[in-house]
C-alpha positions in Angstrom: 0.3 -0.4 0.0 1.4 3.6 -0.7 0.4 6.8 0.9 0.8 10.1 0.2 0.8 13.3 2.6 2.1 16.9 2.6 4.3 18.2 5.1 5.8 21.8 4.9 9.2 21.7 3.4 12.2 23.7 5.0 12.6 26.7 1.8 10.1 29.7 2.1 10.4 29.9 -2.0 8.3 28.9 -4.3 8.8 26.4 -6.8 8.5 27.5 -10.7 6.2 25.2 -12.0 4.1 22.7 -9.8 4.5 23.5 -6.5 2.9 25.9 -4.6 3.1 28.3 -0.9 0.8 28.9 2.0 1.5 32.4 4.2 5.5 31.7 3.3 5.6 27.7 3.6 6.2 25.4 0.6 5.0 22.0 0.8 5.9 19.1 -0.7 4.5 15.3 -1.5 6.3 12.4 0.6 5.5 8.7 -0.9 5.8 6.2 1.1 5.3 2.3 1.0 3.6 0.3 3.9 4.1 -3.5 3.8 1.9 -5.6 5.5 4.8 -6.1 8.3 4.7 -3.1 9.5 7.6 -1.4 7.1 8.0 1.8 5.7 9.6 2.5 2.8 10.4 6.0 1.5 9.9 6.4 -2.0 10.1 10.4 -2.9 10.1 13.6 -1.7 8.9 16.3 -4.6 7.0 19.3 -4.6 3.2 19.6 -4.6 0.8 20.5 -7.0 -1.3 23.4 -6.1 -4.4 21.6 -6.7 -2.8 19.1 -4.0 -2.7 22.0 -1.2 -5.7 23.8 -2.2 -8.0 21.5 0.2 -6.0 22.3 3.0 -6.2 26.3 1.9 -9.5 26.5 1.4 -11.7 29.0 2.7 -8.8 31.6 3.3 -8.3 31.7 -0.5 -10.2 31.6 -3.9 -7.8 30.2 -5.8 -8.9 27.1 -7.8 -6.0 24.5 -9.8 -7.1 22.0 -12.4 -7.2 18.5 -11.1 -5.0 17.3 -14.2 -2.1 18.7 -12.2 -2.4 16.3 -9.5 0.0 13.4 -9.2 -1.1 10.2 -8.9 -0.4 9.7 -4.8 -2.3 12.8 -4.2 -5.4 11.7 -6.4 -5.7 9.1 -3.5 -5.4 11.8 -0.5 -8.9 12.4 1.5 -8.5 16.3 0.0 -12.9 16.1 0.6 -11.6 15.8 4.4 -9.4 18.3 4.0 -11.5 21.3 2.6 -14.4 20.3 5.2 -12.1 21.2 7.7 -10.8 24.1 6.5 -14.3 25.1 5.8 -14.5 25.2 9.7 -11.7 26.4 10.8 -13.1 29.2 8.7 -15.9 29.7 10.1 -14.8 29.0 13.8 -12.6 31.8 13.6 -14.8 34.0 12.2 -17.4 33.5 15.0 -14.4 33.9 17.7 -13.8 36.7 16.1 -17.0 38.6 16.4 -17.2 37.3 20.3 -14.0 39.1 20.4 -15.5 42.4 19.7 -18.1 42.1 22.7 -15.7 40.4 25.2 -13.4 43.8 24.0 -16.0 46.2 25.4 -17.1 43.6 28.3 -13.4 43.8 29.6 -12.7 47.3 29.2 -15.5 48.0 31.2 -14.7 45.4 34.0 -11.1 46.4 33.7 -12.2 50.5 34.4 -14.6 49.8 37.4 -11.9 47.6 38.6 -9.2 50.4 38.6 -11.5 53.2 39.9 -12.1 50.8 43.0 -8.2 50.7 44.0 -7.6 54.4 43.6 -10.3 55.6 45.5 -11.9 57.6 42.4 -14.2 57.0 39.5 -12.1 57.1 36.3 -14.2 57.8 33.1 -15.0 55.4 30.7 -14.7 57.2 27.8 -13.0 60.2 27.0 -9.6 61.8 26.5 -7.8 61.0 30.2 -4.3 59.3 30.0 -5.6 56.5 31.9 -8.6 55.4 29.9 -6.3 56.0 26.5 -3.7 53.8 28.5 -6.6 50.9 29.2 -8.1 51.2 25.9 -4.6 50.7 24.0 -3.6 47.9 26.3 -7.4 45.9 25.5 -6.6 46.6 22.0 -3.2 45.0 21.9 -4.5 41.8 24.0 -7.4 41.2 21.7 -5.1 41.3 19.1 -2.7 39.4 20.5 -5.1 36.8 20.7 -6.9 37.1 17.6 -2.8 36.0 16.3 -2.8 33.3 18.8 -6.0 31.8 17.6 -4.6 32.0 13.9 -1.6 30.5 14.9 -3.6 27.3 16.5 -5.6 26.7 13.3 -2.4 25.5 11.2 -1.5 21.9 11.0 2.0 22.7 12.2 0.2 24.0 15.6 -1.9 21.2 16.1 0.5 18.8 16.4 2.3 21.0 19.7 -1.2 20.8 21.2 -1.0 17.2 21.6 -0.2 16.3 25.1 -0.9 17.9 29.0 -2.0 14.4 30.1 -3.1 14.3 33.7 -3.4 10.4 33.5 0.1 8.4 32.1 -2.1 5.2 31.9 -4.1 5.0 28.6 -4.9 1.3 28.8 -8.4 0.3 27.7 -9.2 -0.8 31.2 -7.8 1.6 33.4 -11.0 3.0 34.2 -11.8 -1.0 35.7 -8.3 -0.4 37.7 -9.7 2.8 39.1 -12.6 1.0 40.3 -11.3 -1.7 41.8 -9.0 0.7 43.5 -12.2 2.8 45.0 -13.7 -0.6 46.4 -10.8 -1.2 48.2 -10.4 2.4 49.1 -13.8 3.4 50.2 -15.6 3.4 53.5 -19.8 2.9 53.0 -19.9 3.9 49.4 -17.9 7.0 49.7 -14.0 7.8 48.6 -12.4 10.2 50.9 -10.5 13.1 49.3 -7.7 11.9 51.4 -7.6 8.3 49.0 -8.5 10.0 46.1 -4.7 10.4 45.0 -4.3 6.5 45.5 -7.4 5.7 43.5 -6.3 7.6 40.1 -3.2 6.3 40.7 -1.3 10.0 41.6 0.2 8.0 44.8 3.4 9.7 44.3 1.8 13.3 43.6 -0.5 13.5 46.5 -0.5 17.5 46.2 -1.1 17.5 43.0 -4.2 15.2 42.9 -5.8 16.6 46.1 -5.6 20.4 43.9 -7.1 18.7 41.2 -9.4 17.4 43.0 -10.6 20.6 44.5 -10.4 21.9 41.7 -13.4 20.1 40.0 -15.3 20.3 42.8 -15.2 24.1 42.3 -16.9 23.5 39.7 -19.8 21.4 40.6 -19.9 24.8 43.1 -19.2 22.0 46.0 -16.8 22.0 48.8 -16.7 18.4 49.6 -14.8 15.5 51.5 -16.1 12.6 50.3 -17.0 11.5 46.9 -19.6 8.5 45.2 -18.6 6.3 42.6 -20.6 7.8 40.0 -18.7 11.0 41.2 -15.2 9.5 40.7 -16.5 8.2 36.8 -17.4 12.1 36.2 -14.0 13.2 37.7 -12.4 10.2 35.5 -14.3 11.6 32.0 -13.2 14.8 32.6 -9.5 14.4 34.0 -9.6 11.3 30.4 -11.0 13.9 28.0 -9.3 13.3 24.8 -10.1 17.0 24.1 -7.1 19.3 24.6 -9.1 22.5 25.6 -11.1 21.2 28.4 -7.5 19.6 29.6 -6.2 22.8 29.8 -9.2 24.8 31.0 -9.0 22.6 33.9 -5.2 22.9 33.9 -6.3 26.3 34.6 -8.8 25.9 36.9 -6.0 24.6 38.6 -4.3 28.1 38.8 -7.3 29.8 38.6 -8.6 29.5 42.8 -11.0 32.2 42.8 -13.0 30.8 39.3 -12.6 34.6 38.1 -11.3 33.3 34.3 -8.1 35.8 35.4 -4.7 34.2 36.9 -2.4 36.3 38.6 0.9 36.5 39.4 0.7 34.7 43.2 -1.4 32.0 41.2 1.4 31.2 38.9 3.8 31.2 41.7 1.3 28.8 43.7 1.4 26.5 40.8 5.1 26.5 40.0 5.5 25.3 43.7 3.1 22.9 43.0 4.4 21.4 39.9 8.0 21.6 41.9 7.0 19.8 44.8 5.3 16.5 42.3 8.9 16.6 40.2 10.8 16.9 43.4 12.3 19.9 42.2 12.6 21.4 45.5 15.5 23.9 44.3 12.6 25.7 41.9 10.3 26.2 45.2 13.2 28.6 46.0 13.1 30.3 42.8 8.6 30.3 42.4 8.6 34.2 42.9 11.2 35.1 40.0 9.6 32.3 37.8 6.1 33.3 38.1 7.5 37.1 37.6 9.1 36.0 34.2 5.9 34.4 33.3 4.0 37.0 33.5 6.6 39.2 31.9 6.4 37.3 28.9 2.6 36.4 29.3 1.4 40.2 30.1 3.2 42.6 28.2 0.7 45.0 28.2 1.1 45.0 32.1 -2.6 44.3 32.7 -2.0 42.0 36.2 -3.6 38.7 35.2 -3.6 35.9 31.7 -6.3 34.7 30.5 -6.1 30.2 29.4 -5.8 31.6 25.8 -2.0 33.6 26.7 -1.4 30.2 28.5 -1.7 28.0 25.7 0.2 30.6 23.9 3.3 29.6 25.8 2.4 26.2 25.4 2.6 26.4 21.6 5.9 28.7 21.3 7.3 26.2 23.5 9.3 24.2 20.6 9.7 27.5 19.2 11.9 29.1 22.2 14.1 26.0 21.9 14.7 25.8 18.0 13.7 22.2 18.2 12.6 21.6 14.4 14.1 18.9 12.6 15.4 19.6 8.8 13.2 18.0 6.0 16.9 16.4 5.2 17.8 14.9 8.2 14.2 13.6 8.2 14.3 11.9 5.2 17.5 10.8 5.2 16.9 9.0 8.7 13.9 7.6 6.7 15.6 6.4 3.3 19.0 4.8 5.6 17.0 3.4 8.6 14.0 2.0 6.7 15.8 1.0 3.5 16.7 -2.2 5.2 13.4 -3.4 6.7 12.3 -5.2 3.2 11.3 -8.4 3.6 14.0 -11.2 3.0 14.4 -14.7 2.5 14.5 -16.4 5.9 17.7 -18.4 5.3 19.5 -14.8 4.0 17.7 -13.3 7.7 19.7 -15.7 9.4 23.3 -15.8 7.5 22.8 -11.8 8.4 22.6 -12.7 12.2 25.0 -15.1 12.0 27.4 -13.5 10.4 26.9 -9.9 12.3 27.4 -12.1 15.4 30.5 -13.6 14.7 32.0 -10.1 13.8 31.1 -8.6 16.9 31.9 -11.4 18.9 35.1 -12.9 17.7 37.3 -12.2 20.0 35.5 -14.0 23.1 34.4 -16.9 21.0 38.3 -18.3 19.7 39.3 -17.5 23.5 36.7 -19.5 24.9 37.0 -22.3 22.2 40.9 -22.1 23.1 40.1 -22.5 26.6 36.9 -25.1 26.6 39.5 -27.5 24.3 42.3 -27.2 26.4 40.2 -27.9 29.3 38.5 -31.1 27.3 42.1 -31.8 26.2 43.5 -32.2 30.3 40.3 -33.8 30.8 40.7 -36.2 28.2 44.5 -36.8 28.7 44.1 -37.1 33.0 40.9 -39.8 32.1 42.7 -41.9 29.7 46.0 -42.4 31.5 44.2 -43.3 34.7 42.0 -46.1 33.0 45.1 -47.8 32.2 46.2 -48.5 36.1 45.1 -51.2 38.3 43.1 -48.4 40.6 40.3 -48.4 37.9 40.0 -51.8 38.3 38.5 -51.2 41.6 37.3 -46.9 41.7 36.4 -47.3 38.1 35.0 -44.6 36.1 34.6 -42.4 39.4 38.5 -41.9 39.7 39.1 -41.2 36.0 36.7 -38.4 36.4 37.7 -36.9 39.7 41.4 -37.0 38.5 40.4 -35.5 34.7 38.3 -32.4 36.8 41.3 -32.1 39.4 43.7 -31.5 36.2 40.9 -28.7 34.2 41.1 -27.3 38.2 44.9 -26.5 38.7 45.0 -25.8 35.1 42.1 -23.1 36.1 43.0 -22.2 39.6 46.7 -21.0 37.7 44.5 -18.9 34.2 42.1 -17.3 37.5 44.7 -14.7 38.3 46.1 -13.6 34.9 42.5 -11.5 34.0 43.1 -9.2 37.1 46.6 -8.9 37.2 45.6 -5.0 36.4 48.5 -3.7 35.5 49.7 -6.3 32.8 46.0 -6.3 31.3 46.7 -2.2 31.0 49.9 -2.2 29.9 48.8 -5.3 27.1 45.9 -3.2 25.9 48.4 -0.5 24.3 50.1 -3.6 22.3 48.8 -5.6 19.6 47.7 -8.0 21.8 44.6 -5.7 22.2 43.4 -7.0 18.6 42.8 -10.0 19.2 42.2 -10.0 22.4 38.9 -8.9 24.3 40.3 -6.7 27.0 37.2 -5.2 28.0 35.5 -8.7 29.2 38.4 -9.7 31.5 36.2 -9.5 34.7 33.5 -11.8 32.9 36.3 -13.8 32.0 37.3 -14.2 35.3 33.9 -14.4 36.7 33.2 -17.5 33.7 36.7 -19.8 35.0 35.7 -19.1 38.4 32.3 -21.1 37.4 34.5 -23.5 35.8 36.7 -23.8 38.9 33.0 -24.8 40.8 32.1 -27.4 38.3 35.5 -29.1 38.9 35.6 -29.2 42.6 32.3 -30.5 42.4 33.2 -33.3 40.0 35.9 -34.0 41.6 35.4 -33.7 45.5 32.3 -35.2 45.2 33.9 -38.0 43.2 36.5 -39.0 45.7 33.8 -38.5 49.0 30.6 -40.5 47.7 32.2 -42.8 45.2 36.0 -43.4 45.7 36.3 -44.1 48.8 33.2 -46.1 49.6 34.3 -48.5 46.3 38.1 -48.6 47.8 36.9 -49.1 51.8 34.6 -52.2 50.3 36.6 -53.8 47.6 38.3 -57.0 48.7 41.2 -57.9 50.6 43.0 -59.1 47.6 41.9 -56.3 45.8 43.4 -54.1 48.2 46.5 -56.2 48.3 48.1 -53.9 45.3 47.6 -50.9 46.2 49.0 -50.9 49.9 51.6 -49.1 48.9 49.6 -46.0 48.0 46.7 -46.5 50.8 49.1 -48.3 53.7 49.5 -52.0 54.1 46.0 -51.8 56.4 43.1 -50.9 54.6 42.4 -47.6 55.7 38.7 -46.0 57.3 36.7 -43.8 55.6 37.5 -41.2 58.9 41.0 -42.0 58.1 40.8 -41.3 54.5 39.3 -37.6 55.1 41.7 -36.3 58.1 44.7 -37.4 56.3 46.8 -34.2 54.5 44.9 -35.0 51.1 41.4 -34.8 52.9 41.9 -31.9 55.2 43.6 -29.7 52.4 40.5 -30.7 50.5 37.9 -30.3 52.8 39.4 -26.7 54.4 39.8 -25.7 50.3 35.9 -26.5 49.5 34.5 -24.5 52.3 37.3 -21.7 51.8 36.0 -21.3 48.6 32.4 -21.8 49.3 32.7 -18.7 51.2 34.3 -16.8 48.8 32.3 -17.7 45.4 29.3 -17.1 47.5 29.9 -13.6 49.1 31.2 -12.8 45.2 28.1 -12.9 44.0 25.6 -10.3 42.8 23.5 -10.6 45.8 25.7 -10.8 48.2 27.9 -8.5 46.6 25.0 -5.5 46.0 23.7 -6.0 49.3 20.4 -7.7 47.6 20.2 -9.8 50.1 18.7 -8.6 53.0 19.9 -10.4 56.2 19.1 -9.7 60.2 21.7 -8.8 62.4 24.1 -9.8 63.0 24.3 -11.4 59.5 24.1 -8.6 57.5 27.7 -7.7 58.1 28.0 -11.0 55.2 26.6 -8.3 53.1 28.5 -5.5 50.7 31.5 -5.2 49.3 33.5 -5.7 52.5 32.3 -9.1 52.6 33.4 -10.1 49.0 36.8 -8.3 49.7 37.9 -9.9 53.0 36.8 -13.2 52.1 38.3 -12.9 48.6 41.5 -13.0 50.2 40.7 -16.2 51.8 42.1 -17.5 48.7 45.4 -17.0 49.4 45.0 -19.8 51.9 43.3 -21.9 49.3 46.2 -21.2 46.9 48.9 -22.5 50.0 47.0 -25.0 50.9 46.1 -26.2 47.0 50.3 -26.6 47.0 50.1 -28.7 49.9 47.4 -30.3 48.8 49.3 -31.7 45.4 52.7 -32.7 46.8 51.1 -35.5 49.5 48.4 -37.5 46.2 47.9 -41.2 47.1 48.4 -42.1 43.8 51.4 -39.7 42.8 54.9 -40.2 44.6 57.2 -38.7 41.8 57.9 -35.4 42.0 58.2 -34.2 38.7 54.6 -35.9 38.2 53.0 -33.4 40.9 52.6 -31.0 38.3 50.1 -28.6 40.7 52.8 -26.3 42.0 54.3 -25.9 37.6 51.1 -24.4 37.0 51.0 -21.9 39.4 54.5 -20.8 39.8 53.9 -17.9 37.0 50.8 -16.7 37.2 50.9 -16.8 41.2 54.0 -14.9 40.9 52.7 -12.7 38.6 50.0 -12.0 40.8 52.3 -11.5 43.9 54.6 -9.2 41.9 51.7 -7.0 40.9 50.8 -6.9 44.9 54.1 -6.2 46.1 54.1 -3.5 43.0 51.1 -1.8 44.1 52.2 -1.7 47.4 55.0 -0.1 46.8 53.7 2.2 43.8 51.5 3.7 46.3 53.4 4.8 49.0 55.7 6.3 46.0 52.4 8.3 45.0 52.1 10.9 47.6 49.2 13.1 47.0 47.6 16.4 48.7 44.4 17.1 49.1 44.3 20.5 47.6 40.0 20.9 47.3 37.0 18.6 49.1 33.4 18.9 47.9 30.5 17.2 49.4 27.6 17.8 46.7 23.7 16.9 47.0 23.0 13.1 46.4 25.7 12.0 48.7 28.6 12.4 46.7 32.5 13.5 47.6 34.9 15.5 45.6 38.0 15.1 45.9 40.9 17.3 44.4 44.7 16.0 44.8 47.8 17.3 43.7 49.0 14.9 40.7 52.2 13.0 41.1 54.8 13.3 38.4 54.9 9.0 37.4 51.2 9.4 37.0 50.4 8.8 33.6 46.7 8.3 32.4 44.3 8.6 29.6 41.1 9.7 29.7 38.5 7.0 30.5 40.6 4.9 33.0 40.6 4.3 36.7 42.2 3.9 39.9 42.4 2.8 43.0 42.2 4.8 46.2 42.9 3.6 49.8 42.1 5.9 53.1 44.1 4.9 56.0 42.2 6.3 58.6 38.8 4.0 57.3 40.9 1.0 56.8 44.6 0.1 56.1 43.3 -3.1 53.8 40.4 -2.1 51.6 40.9 -0.4 47.8 38.3 0.3 46.0 37.9 1.6 41.7 37.1 5.0 40.8 37.1 7.1 37.9 39.4 9.4 36.8 37.2 12.5 36.5 40.2 14.8 35.3 41.6 15.5 32.3 45.5 14.0 31.5 46.6 18.0 30.9 44.6 19.0 33.8 47.3 20.1 37.0 45.5 17.7 39.5 43.7 14.4 39.6 40.0 14.3 40.4 37.7 11.4 41.4 33.9 11.7 42.1 32.7 9.1 45.3 29.0 8.4 45.9 27.8 6.9 48.9 27.2 3.6 48.5 28.5 1.1 51.0 29.8 1.4 54.3 33.7 2.5 53.0 32.3 5.4 51.1 30.1 6.4 54.2 32.8 6.3 56.3 34.9 8.3 54.1 32.6 10.9 53.9 31.8 11.2 57.2 35.9 12.0 58.0 36.0 14.3 55.2 32.6 16.1 56.1 34.7 16.4 59.8 37.3 18.1 58.5 35.7 20.3 56.5 34.6 23.9 56.9 31.3 25.1 55.9 31.1 26.0 52.0 31.1 29.9 51.2 27.7 31.6 49.9 26.9 31.3 46.3 29.7 28.3 45.7 28.6 25.0 45.4 28.9 22.0 47.5 28.2 21.8 51.1 30.9 21.3 52.7 34.5 22.3 51.3 38.4 22.3 51.9 41.8 23.3 50.7 44.8 24.7 51.1 43.8 27.9 53.6 42.0 24.8 55.6 43.9 25.1 59.2 42.4 21.5 60.2 44.5 18.6 58.8 42.6 15.7 56.0 42.8 12.6 56.5 45.6 10.7 54.0 45.2 9.3 51.0 46.6 6.5 49.0 46.3 5.9 45.0 47.5 3.5 42.6 46.9 3.4 39.3 46.3 4.2 36.7 44.4 0.7 35.1 43.1 0.1 31.6 39.7 0.2 31.3 37.0 0.4 27.5 36.2 4.1 28.0 39.5 4.6 27.3 39.1 3.4 24.0 37.4 6.6 22.6 40.2 7.9 20.6 39.5 4.9 17.9 36.3 6.6 17.0 35.1 9.8 15.3 31.9 9.9 16.3 30.9 9.0 20.5 27.9 8.1 21.9 28.4 8.6 25.9 25.6 6.9 28.1 26.2 7.8 31.9 23.4 6.2 34.6 23.8 8.7 37.5 27.5 8.7 39.1 28.2 6.6 36.1 29.0 9.8 34.3 32.3 9.8 35.7 34.6 7.9 32.9 33.1 10.7 30.2 33.5 13.6 32.3 37.3 13.0 32.4 36.7 12.4 28.0 34.4 15.6 27.6 37.2 17.7 29.6 39.8 15.9 27.3 37.9 16.7 23.9 37.7 20.1 25.2 41.0 20.5 25.7 42.0 18.8 22.3 39.6 21.4 20.7 41.6 24.6 21.9 44.7 23.2 20.9 43.2 22.4 17.7 42.1 26.5 17.3 45.3 27.1 18.6 47.2 24.8 15.5 44.8 26.5 12.9 45.8 30.1 14.2 49.2 29.0 13.9 48.8 27.4 10.9 47.6 30.6 8.9 49.8 32.7 10.4 52.8 30.8 9.0 50.4 31.4 6.0 50.8 34.9 6.2 54.4 35.0 6.4 55.0 32.9 3.3 52.8 35.7 1.2 54.7 38.4 2.8 58.0 36.4 2.2 57.4 34.0 -0.5 60.3 34.4 -2.5 62.6 33.4 0.2 60.8 30.2 1.0 62.4 26.7 0.7 60.5 24.0 -0.3 61.2 21.6 2.5 59.3 24.6 5.1 56.2 24.6 2.7 55.7 20.8 3.1 56.1 20.8 6.3 53.3 23.1 7.2 51.0 21.3 4.9 51.5 18.0 6.1 51.5 19.5 9.8 48.6 16.2 11.3 45.8 17.5 13.5 45.9 15.9 16.9 42.4 16.0 17.5 40.2 13.1 15.6 37.3 13.1 17.1 34.3 14.9 14.5 31.0 14.2 17.1 30.3 13.1 20.8 27.4 13.1 22.1 26.9 13.0 25.9 24.2 11.5 27.7 23.4 11.7 31.3 20.3 10.3 32.8 19.8 11.0 36.4 17.1 10.7 39.7 18.0 13.9 41.2 18.3 17.7 40.8 21.3 18.5 42.5 23.3 15.9 41.0 23.3 18.6 38.3 26.1 20.4 40.2 28.7 17.5 40.2 29.6 18.8 37.1 28.2 21.9 36.1 31.5 23.4 35.7 32.6 20.8 33.0 29.4 21.5 31.4 29.2 25.1 31.2 32.7 25.0 30.2 31.7 22.8 27.5 29.6 24.9 26.3 31.2 28.0 26.2 34.3 27.0 24.2 32.9 24.3 21.9 32.7 26.9 18.9 32.7 24.0 16.6 29.7 22.1 18.1 31.6 18.9 18.4 30.2 18.1 21.9 26.3 17.4 22.4 25.2 17.2 25.8 22.1 16.0 27.2 21.1 15.8 30.7 18.0 13.5 31.7 16.1 14.1 35.1 14.4 10.8 35.4 12.1 12.1 38.5 10.4 14.8 36.4 7.3 13.6 34.2 7.6 12.7 31.0 6.9 15.7 28.4 3.3 16.3 28.2 2.4 15.1 31.9 0.2 17.9 33.3 2.6 17.9 36.6 5.6 18.8 34.2 3.6 21.0 31.9 4.8 24.4 33.0 8.2 23.4 34.1 8.5 22.6 30.5 6.9 25.7 29.6 9.0 27.8 31.9 12.3 26.1 30.6 11.8 26.7 27.6 10.7 30.3 28.1 13.8 30.3 30.9 16.3 29.0 28.4 15.1 31.1 25.5 15.4 34.3 27.4 18.6 33.6 29.7 20.5 30.8 28.5 20.2 29.0 31.7 18.5 25.5 32.2 15.9 26.3 35.2 16.8 22.4 36.3 20.2 22.2 36.5 21.5 25.6 36.9 23.6 24.9 33.2 23.6 25.8 29.6 22.6 22.7 29.0 19.1 21.7 28.5 17.6 19.0 31.1 14.9 16.5 29.3 12.7 15.0 31.4 11.6 11.3 32.2 14.1 8.9 30.6 15.3 8.9 26.8 14.0 7.4 24.0 17.1 5.7 22.6 15.7 4.0 19.8 15.3 7.9 18.3 18.8 8.6 19.9 20.4 6.1 17.1 17.9 6.9 14.9 19.5 10.5 15.2 22.5 9.6 15.3 22.2 7.5 11.6 21.0 10.1 10.2 23.9 12.3 10.9 26.6 9.8 10.3 25.5 7.7 7.8 28.7 5.5 6.8 29.9 6.1 9.8 31.5 4.0 12.8 30.3 4.8 16.2 31.1 3.9 19.8 29.0 3.5 22.4 30.3 3.6 25.8 28.2 3.0 28.6 28.8 2.7 32.6 25.6 2.0 34.9 23.2 -0.1 35.9 23.5 -3.5 33.7 19.8 -3.3 32.8 19.8 -0.7 30.0 23.3 -2.5 28.9 21.3 -4.7 27.6 19.2 -2.5 25.9 22.0 -0.6 24.4 23.8 -3.6 23.1 20.6 -4.8 21.7 19.6 -1.3 20.0 23.5 -1.4 18.5 22.4 -5.1 17.0 19.2 -3.8 15.4 20.5 -0.7 13.9 23.9 -2.5 12.4 21.1 -4.8 10.6 18.9 -2.1 8.8 21.7 0.7 8.6 25.0 1.7 7.0 26.1 3.3 10.0 27.8 0.9 12.2 27.8 1.2 16.4 30.2 -0.6 18.5 29.3 -1.2 21.7 31.5 -0.9 25.2 30.4 -1.2 29.2 32.6 -0.4 32.0 34.1 -3.2 34.1 35.4 -2.7 37.6 
């Protein structure tokens, strides 16, 4: 099926033939193919004929165009409906124009009476006095603005902007059924109390707003009640879910207009701002409500009448997009459609499967070959040891239990050695800078460490389980004749089960199993992230501390493992006891790194320069940078505070740029260690100076002693590979923005360097022009071949957070980027999830106020920066689609730091867009 539609083109010029303009807007014909599988293919974007737009302009122009000039696609459009709609709009405009004249006269009389009562004297309604003339001109100016607003709204573009202002986000068909269910659960004697109204309609988190809505709809019925029945609740529900925008707008207006006189004063605007701020948890907005109320009155009441009406509130809503200049060029739209939808044509299922497999191999070939090699080595070791013991006499007595246990033991020795390599962080960081990074997935070192741990668990179950439940019982139940050949292994006298368990092999094995069970259990996400809630005092078994200390039990495990390998029952020659051979190199390497870490941390002496504690329990530390400390943006370092714990080291992303003369980290309070660290620094800090961000701060002038810090690093992270991409998509959740702040700073510093290089090159060219006859070829080639050190063409930063105070963490860098990024390389987007999504009535006024203040002052009212804050969560599909339209045939690096749930969605979107478009996305997630 093919459909045609008319859309305004970006140009205001008229076509010389076949095109048509209306009020400076040019219309084009967009032809789309709609398939049964909901795919859309863009066929063409062509100038629309005058006849095609005639239906849109009927009633405002008498021009007619022959039907023969219509294109085939235009013939299939419902032009008669467009004609009918335009005629209705014209009739409505004429009727409202007549109404304006009557209302203007009545308004003039009412305003004159109110002015005369307020001044204590009578002001003549007619005459040549200045007061009468000023009032008359003000009312006339407002009436003229009202007429223009009505005309603007009648246009098709304005109709799109009117969608929204919802009171209820739940648009399901059975929403009223859910409300009924809640009514029966909350009602008492068939009546619902006013206090239960918010919970009943699903506004429990916006209680104040819901109660004000209840009072507003009660005032409409000239009632002031504390209880309503089911029929009254249904009437209220019908009003707040009305499909008409005018109806919802009037309800919102009535919420502000407390005295129901049809006017909103500045005091009432301030009150609704505070109500909206409370519903969206914007405490700072409440503090500045008076200032923002004055801003709205200044914008909507330029005549100075002291009040605004419902149509002016509507005008502010319509002009929001104009303030922020969000209109998208047609070239971007058509490009996105042609690129992203072209790949949605029906394909052969076998071809689709082939494409998916090819993509999977392309994205995961590093992981696949490493895992395949690892599995092959384990399989080879298991098979070798399995058949080796199958050829021995002991197999006749203990059977396949013995061969399985010994095969599993061989894989255990290999995995206990291999599991140390992914956590040799200095080695991993060094290897990242070598050619090994082309074939090894260093970003997955922690995941590989966990995978090996899973294999160790399986190996322990097979090895210990077969020995304890199968080998030993079969050995003890064997006849004396069958046991005799094994006397040199287990003793001349057949041992008991207890003798086997309490021997050196049994004791070391049992202790190792217990220690590993504790360490592995407390390292799981449920215990490490405190997902499991245990009663006191067992709650100490959860959290990072429990994981940290229990993991050091593995030092004992390695000691016992070597002892265990030296007292094996069936092996007596030292060169056949291979456990120490497996462990020698990895244990030495890991031990060397721990010693290096201890020595280096003492060599890296740092001094605290500045401390700030921001809203959201975030501690910011600025410290001196050691001379030998070299790092890249995106990397992290370990920090230890002996005053908190002399043993614990915790990783934190570096938020300063490599060119900065200091080191900075931002630490959010998430556990007992971070909580204690914040407490110690808070005690040493002085109160913040008025007007400066941060609740507490300290610097060189602080007389009190600050706690000592030890640092170790830097260590490699996925984000450090951002320089490989010309286009970056950086996504941070909450404190997960920290690695990308350093990248933004580095990009900013490189932009400044690039501008300096360009200026220096221009100066050199100018000198060449003046002294061209004295310039040699070598100098000219050197100037022309100078390369730019900055390759990133575009960077998009998306920061999603739940608290308004979070924007204070990096306010300085965001303003700095906005001021110095003259080339438009960095595009920043802040998202605040505590605010209801755009279109919700609870955030409508904040959205309008935000647009107005940003247009007037260039500052966002939520973040306090020049970066505009979006509400609710981003539509990630639109984000990726926009990146595709802007950067066709580009390879975009997607870097993410935050909760695993969003990581899965971003990875899935990378896969989907790589399948259907020419833009390629490569996903990277931070791991610690």
